[in-house]
C-alpha positions in Angstrom: 21.7 -0.7 -0.2 21.9 3.1 0.0 22.8 6.0 2.3 19.6 7.2 3.9 20.8 10.8 3.9 22.0 11.3 0.3 20.7 8.0 -1.3 24.2 7.1 -2.6 24.8 3.4 -3.1 26.9 1.6 -0.5 28.4 -1.9 -0.2 27.7 -2.4 3.5 25.8 -0.8 6.3 28.1 -1.7 9.2 31.2 -3.7 10.2 31.1 -6.3 12.9 34.3 -7.1 14.7 35.4 -10.3 16.5 34.4 -8.8 19.9 30.8 -8.3 18.6 31.5 -4.5 18.4 29.5 -3.0 15.5 30.6 0.2 13.7 28.3 1.9 11.3 29.6 2.6 7.8 30.4 6.2 6.9 29.1 7.4 3.5 31.8 8.3 1.1 29.7 11.2 -0.4 28.1 13.0 2.5 30.3 11.6 5.3 27.3 10.7 7.5 26.4 7.3 8.9 25.0 5.3 6.1 22.0 4.0 8.2 21.6 5.2 11.7 18.3 3.4 12.2 20.2 0.1 12.6 20.8 1.1 16.2 17.4 2.7 16.8 14.6 1.0 18.6 11.6 -0.1 16.6 9.2 2.1 18.5 11.1 5.2 17.6 11.4 3.9 14.0 7.6 3.6 13.9 7.1 7.1 15.2 9.5 8.4 12.5 7.5 6.5 9.9 4.3 8.3 11.0 6.2 11.6 10.9 7.3 10.8 7.3 11.0 11.0 8.0 12.7 10.0 4.7 15.5 8.2 6.5 13.0 5.8 8.2 11.4 4.9 4.9 14.7 4.4 3.2 16.0 2.3 6.0 13.1 -0.2 5.8 12.4 -0.1 2.1 15.9 -0.1 0.6 18.3 -1.4 3.3 16.3 -3.7 5.6 14.2 -5.3 2.8 17.2 -5.7 0.5 19.3 -7.4 3.2 16.4 -9.8 4.0 15.7 -10.8 0.4 19.4 -11.0 -0.6 20.1 -13.2 2.4 17.3 -15.5 1.4 18.4 -15.7 -2.2 22.0 -16.6 -1.1 20.7 -19.2 1.3 18.5 -20.7 -1.5 21.5 -20.7 -3.9 23.6 -22.5 -1.3 20.9 -25.1 -0.7 20.4 -25.6 -4.4 24.1 -26.3 -4.9 24.2 -28.8 -2.0 21.2 -30.6 -3.4 22.2 -30.3 -7.1 21.9 -34.0 -7.4 18.4 -34.0 -5.9 16.5 -31.0 -7.3 13.1 -32.4 -6.3 14.1 -31.9 -2.6 14.5 -28.2 -3.0 11.6 -26.6 -1.1 12.2 -22.9 -0.8 8.9 -21.3 0.3 7.7 -18.1 -1.4 5.9 -17.3 1.8 9.1 -17.6 3.8 11.0 -15.2 1.5 8.3 -12.4 1.7 7.3 -13.1 5.3 7.9 -9.5 6.4 5.7 -8.1 3.6 3.0 -10.8 4.1 2.7 -10.1 7.8 2.0 -6.5 7.2 -0.5 -7.5 4.4 -2.4 -9.7 6.8 -2.4 -7.0 9.6 -3.6 -4.1 7.4 -6.2 -6.2 5.5 -7.7 -7.5 8.8 -7.9 -3.9 10.1 -9.4 -2.6 6.9 -12.0 -5.3 6.8 -13.1 -4.5 10.3 -13.1 -0.7 9.7 -15.0 -1.0 6.4 -17.6 -3.3 8.0 -18.1 -1.0 11.0 -18.3 2.1 8.8 -21.0 0.6 6.5 -23.1 -0.6 9.4 -23.0 2.9 10.9 -24.1 4.4 7.6 -26.9 1.9 7.3 -28.3 2.2 10.8 -27.9 6.0 11.2 -29.0 6.7 7.6 -26.0 9.0 7.2 -24.9 10.1 3.7 -21.4 9.5 2.7 -20.6 12.1 0.0 -17.6 10.2 -1.2 -19.5 7.0 -2.1 -21.5 6.7 -5.3 -25.2 5.8 -5.6 -24.6 2.3 -6.9 -22.1 1.6 -4.1 -24.7 2.6 -1.5 -27.3 0.3 -3.1 -24.8 -2.6 -3.0 -23.9 -2.0 0.6 -27.5 -1.7 1.7 -28.0 -5.2 0.3 -24.9 -6.6 2.0 -25.7 -5.3 5.4 -29.0 -7.3 5.4 -27.0 -10.5 5.0 -25.9 -12.9 7.7 -22.9 -11.6 9.7 -20.6 -14.4 8.3 -21.7 -13.6 4.7 -21.0 -9.9 5.5 -17.6 -10.6 6.8 -16.7 -12.8 3.8 -17.9 -10.1 1.4 -15.8 -7.4 3.0 -12.8 -9.7 3.2 -12.9 -10.4 -0.5 -13.7 -6.8 -1.2 -10.7 -5.5 0.7 -8.4 -8.2 -0.6 -9.2 -7.4 -4.2 -8.9 -3.7 -3.5 -5.4 -4.1 -2.0 -4.3 -6.5 -4.7 -5.4 -4.0 -7.4 -3.6 -1.1 -5.5 -0.3 -3.0 -5.3 -0.4 -4.6 -8.7 -1.4 -1.5 -10.6 1.0 0.8 -8.7 3.9 -1.6 -9.3 3.0 -1.9 -13.0 2.7 1.8 -13.6 5.8 2.8 -11.7 8.1 0.1 -13.0 6.8 -0.3 -16.6 5.0 2.9 -17.6 7.3 5.3 -15.6 10.4 3.0 -16.1 11.4 3.6 -12.4 13.7 1.1 -10.7 15.8 0.0 -13.7 19.0 0.4 -11.6 17.3 -0.7 -8.4 17.3 -4.2 -6.9 13.8 -5.6 -6.2 11.9 -2.5 -7.5 8.4 -4.1 -7.4 8.9 -5.3 -3.8 10.1 -1.8 -2.9 7.0 -0.2 -4.2 4.7 -2.8 -2.5 6.5 -2.4 0.8 6.3 1.4 0.6 2.5 1.2 0.1 2.2 -1.0 3.2 4.3 1.3 5.4 2.2 4.3 4.3 -0.9 2.5 5.5 0.3 2.6 9.1 -1.9 5.7 9.6 -4.9 3.4 9.1 -4.4 2.0 12.6 -5.9 5.2 14.1 -9.6 4.5 13.2 -9.4 1.4 15.5 -8.6 3.7 18.4 -11.4 6.1 17.3 -14.0 3.3 17.8 -13.4 3.5 21.6 -14.8 7.0 22.0 -18.4 8.0 21.2 -18.1 10.7 18.6 -18.7 11.0 14.9 -16.6 8.1 13.6 -17.8 8.5 10.0 -16.3 12.0 9.6 -13.1 10.9 11.4 -12.7 7.8 9.2 -13.2 9.8 6.0 -10.5 12.2 7.2 -8.2 9.3 8.0 -8.7 7.9 4.4 -7.7 11.2 2.9 -4.7 11.4 5.3 -3.7 7.9 4.2 -3.8 9.0 0.6 -1.5 11.9 1.4 0.8 9.6 3.2 0.9 7.3 0.2 1.8 10.2 -2.1 4.5 11.5 0.2 6.1 8.1 0.9 6.2 7.3 -2.9 7.9 10.7 -3.4 10.5 9.9 -0.8 11.3 6.5 -2.2 11.0 7.1 -6.0 12.2 10.8 -6.0 9.7 11.5 -8.8 7.8 14.8 -9.1 4.4 15.1 -7.3 2.7 15.6 -10.6 4.0 12.3 -12.0 3.0 10.5 -8.8 -0.5 12.0 -8.8 -1.1 11.1 -12.4 -0.2 7.5 -11.8 -2.2 7.2 -8.6 -5.3 8.7 -10.2 -5.1 6.1 -13.0 -4.8 3.4 -10.3 -7.8 4.9 -8.4 -10.0 5.0 -11.5 -9.2 1.4 -12.5 -9.8 0.2 -8.9 -13.1 2.0 -8.7 -14.4 0.6 -12.0 -13.1 -2.9 -11.3 -14.4 -3.2 -7.7 -17.9 -1.8 -8.6 -18.2 -4.1 -11.6 -17.2 -7.2 -9.6 -19.6 -6.2 -6.8 -22.5 -5.8 -9.2 -21.8 -9.2 -10.9 -21.3 -10.9 -7.5 -24.6 -9.6 -6.0 -26.9 -10.1 -8.9 -26.2 -11.6 -12.3 -29.2 -9.6 -13.7 -29.1 -5.9 -12.7 -32.4 -4.6 -11.5 -33.6 -1.2 -12.8 -32.5 1.1 -10.0 -28.9 -0.3 -9.8 -28.5 -0.4 -13.5 -29.7 3.2 -13.9 -27.3 4.3 -11.2 -24.3 2.6 -12.7 -25.0 4.0 -16.2 -25.5 7.5 -14.7 -22.2 7.2 -12.8 -20.3 6.0 -15.8 -21.4 9.1 -17.7 -20.4 11.3 -14.8 -17.0 9.6 -14.5 -16.2 10.2 -18.1 -16.6 13.9 -17.6 -14.7 13.8 -14.3 -11.8 11.8 -15.6 -11.3 14.3 -18.5 -11.3 17.2 -16.0 -8.9 15.5 -13.6 -6.4 14.5 -16.2 -6.4 18.1 -17.6 -5.7 19.4 -14.1 -3.0 16.9 -13.5 -1.3 17.6 -16.8 -1.2 21.3 -16.0 0.0 20.5 -12.4 2.8 18.1 -13.6 4.1 20.7 -16.1 4.4 23.4 -13.4 5.6 21.4 -10.3 
């Protein structure tokens, strides 16, 4: 647990007296309340998350998550001691321990499946060109949209699940192993994963955009870029790394996700590539090699000067 103002470690967030009166702990370093969000309504907390308030992120990611996981570990240890003679009866559910993270996972994956499906159908029926999608991706999606609706939903569900799994797993790996962040932090991987989920809150807005009849494709593309900016800023708040370091790691994550998802999509749709798709993939691989070199050169320059 930490102070959300100065990030100094603290032993407790509040003191509860016998008359149920709760007094927030004062930070020994900055002399502010360690975590004022304990007494703040969840609606105001959500608004502060959208406004990228550092205290709101630190409250949820460090204090709230750590209290929840630590309490579960302590309960599991007590149960194990009580049943030490009968270890086979110990049934501590992994899903129960990470229930708060998993609920957000289910919510955002469901939203992303629906948004991705609607976006690709609009591109297919209006013959709009998405400048951010590669040629092979367009060919794959044109095939998928011609499938039965149930098959379409299953494809986008698997696609979004794999995409999110890659994002979380690769980001946790790079930050905790490559960057060596979180050596003195409790639950570092869970903190990174929870931060990513909270930064995706901005993705709720495309659902509201589907109500009004205007150019949803442009709006959704803008929201995607805004979500990426939210991710960068939220990771900056939590890890306190430089922007250049975060950008470098996220670009590596993006490249691996792109190559993995496109490869799996191609293998899933057709074991034998036809000529047009194979040519497009080979052309994109050549272009990506050049683009990756340019991006990494820019990021190295940026990281040295930021």
